[in-house]
C-alpha positions as CSV (number, residue, x, y, z in Angstrom):
1,M,-82.8,79.3,152.6
2,D,-84.1,79.8,149.5
3,D,-85.2,76.8,149.6
4,I,-87.4,76.5,152.7
5,G,-89.1,80.1,152.4
6,D,-88.5,82.6,155.4
7,Q,-89.4,80.7,159.0
8,G,-89.4,83.1,160.9
9,E,-87.3,82.6,164.4
10,V,-85.9,79.5,162.8
11,S,-84.7,81.6,159.7
12,A,-83.3,83.9,161.8
13,L,-81.1,81.8,164.0
14,L,-80.0,79.9,160.9
15,E,-79.2,82.7,159.5
16,R,-76.5,84.0,162.1
17,R,-74.7,81.0,162.1
18,T,-72.3,80.1,159.4
19,D,-72.5,76.2,157.6
20,E,-69.9,75.4,159.9
21,E,-71.5,76.5,162.9
22,L,-74.5,74.7,162.0
23,G,-73.3,71.3,161.2
24,A,-71.2,71.6,164.2
25,V,-74.6,72.1,166.5
26,M,-76.5,69.3,164.0
27,E,-74.0,66.7,162.9
28,N,-73.3,64.8,165.9
29,L,-76.4,64.6,168.3
30,G,-74.1,61.8,170.9
31,G,-74.9,58.9,168.1
32,H,-71.4,59.1,167.4
33,C,-70.0,59.6,170.7
34,P,-68.6,55.8,171.9
35,S,-68.1,57.8,175.5
36,S,-71.7,59.0,175.7
37,L,-72.5,55.6,174.9
38,T,-70.3,53.8,176.9
39,D,-71.6,56.1,179.3
40,G,-75.2,55.0,178.8
41,F,-74.8,51.4,178.6
42,N,-73.1,51.1,181.9
43,A,-75.6,52.9,183.6
44,I,-77.7,50.4,183.4
45,D,-78.2,48.9,186.7
46,H,-81.0,46.2,186.1
47,D,-81.8,43.3,183.6
48,R,-84.8,44.7,182.4
49,P,-84.5,45.1,178.5
50,T,-83.5,48.9,177.6
51,V,-84.0,50.4,174.2
52,F,-81.6,53.2,173.3
53,I,-82.5,55.7,170.6
54,V,-79.6,57.6,169.3
55,Y,-79.2,60.1,166.4
56,T,-76.8,59.2,163.7
57,I,-76.1,60.7,160.1
58,K,-74.9,57.9,157.5
59,G,-71.5,58.8,156.7
60,W,-71.0,60.8,159.6
61,G,-67.4,62.5,159.3
62,T,-67.5,62.4,155.1
63,P,-67.7,64.5,152.8
64,L,-70.9,62.4,152.0
65,A,-72.4,62.0,155.3
66,G,-76.6,62.3,155.1
67,H,-76.8,61.9,151.0
68,K,-79.7,59.3,150.6
69,D,-77.1,57.8,147.8
70,N,-74.3,57.6,149.8
71,H,-74.3,53.6,150.5
72,A,-73.4,53.1,147.0
73,G,-71.2,56.9,147.1
74,L,-67.5,56.7,146.4
75,M,-65.4,59.3,147.7
76,T,-63.0,61.1,145.1
77,E,-59.0,60.5,145.6
78,P,-58.7,64.3,146.8
79,Q,-61.7,63.3,149.6
80,M,-59.9,60.0,150.6
81,K,-56.6,61.4,150.9
82,V,-58.1,64.1,153.4
83,F,-60.3,61.2,155.1
84,K,-57.2,59.2,155.7
85,K,-55.2,61.5,157.1
86,R,-57.9,62.6,159.5
87,M,-57.9,59.5,160.5
88,N,-54.9,58.9,160.9
89,I,-54.4,56.0,158.1
90,R,-50.7,56.0,156.1
91,D,-50.8,54.2,152.1
92,G,-49.9,51.1,152.4
93,H,-51.8,50.3,155.5
94,E,-55.3,50.5,155.3
95,W,-55.8,47.3,156.7
96,D,-53.5,46.6,159.1
97,P,-55.1,46.1,162.7
98,G,-55.7,49.2,165.2
99,E,-54.1,51.4,162.2
100,G,-55.2,55.1,163.0
101,L,-55.4,54.4,166.4
102,H,-53.6,55.8,169.2
103,M,-52.9,52.6,171.1
104,D,-50.3,50.1,170.8
105,G,-50.6,47.1,168.8
106,K,-49.8,44.7,171.7
107,A,-52.6,46.5,173.9
108,L,-55.2,46.4,171.4
109,K,-55.0,43.0,171.3
110,A,-54.4,42.3,175.0
111,F,-57.6,44.8,174.5
112,I,-60.1,42.5,172.2
113,A,-58.8,39.4,173.5
114,G,-60.2,40.1,177.1
115,T,-63.7,41.0,175.7
116,P,-66.8,38.6,176.5
117,F,-67.2,38.0,173.0
118,F,-63.9,36.0,172.8
119,A,-64.3,34.6,176.5
120,A,-65.3,30.8,175.5
121,G,-62.1,31.0,172.3
122,R,-63.5,30.6,169.0
123,R,-67.2,31.1,168.4
124,R,-67.6,28.4,165.2
125,H,-70.4,25.6,166.4
126,G,-70.3,22.7,164.8
127,T,-68.6,21.3,161.9
128,T,-70.6,22.3,159.3
129,P,-69.4,21.3,156.1
130,V,-68.4,24.7,153.4
131,A,-71.4,24.4,150.5
132,L,-68.7,24.3,147.4
133,V,-69.5,26.7,144.6
134,P,-69.7,25.4,140.4
135,D,-67.2,27.2,138.6
136,A,-69.8,28.7,136.9
137,V,-72.9,30.4,138.8
138,P,-75.5,32.4,137.2
139,T,-75.3,36.2,137.7
140,P,-78.3,39.0,137.6
141,A,-76.1,41.3,136.1
142,R,-74.9,41.0,131.9
143,P,-71.6,40.9,130.8
144,C,-69.7,44.7,131.1
145,E,-73.2,46.1,132.8
146,I,-72.6,48.5,135.5
147,T,-74.6,47.8,138.4
148,S,-74.7,49.1,142.6
149,T,-74.4,46.2,145.3
150,Q,-78.1,47.1,146.0
151,T,-79.1,46.5,143.3
152,A,-77.8,42.7,142.6
153,F,-78.5,42.1,145.6
154,G,-82.1,42.3,145.0
155,K,-81.9,40.9,142.2
156,I,-80.3,37.9,144.0
157,L,-83.3,37.7,146.2
158,D,-85.9,38.1,143.3
């Protein structure tokens, strides 16, 4: 509160709530709720272009939520342990399809197979050959230099 000074009624409103209560009110305004989004999408009964404006918080549900640098941020091992437990992800099963979901594996595969995206089979178009990458490709980073993926990608685009 010291950062913003006394804002009268707003300050009084904020001071009556704990950080946890404010987080519950302000951190999930619908953009992270699949059922609300699905209801909104399904309510469209026409074919006119439609825009959905949803409020989301970058990194929502993680200790890095809302931080300006969270795209490059890494959770600590203790933070990841808490996150995995909350998401029902077992150690060693992080990349298992459906891990952490409350859905039978067969039911998940059947659901995915029945979505319009896969209705026409595989989505590979044409027979474009894969480009061969030479053994040594110049990189924008110097050996042993620590850099972020965003910085490296930006250098590649330059």
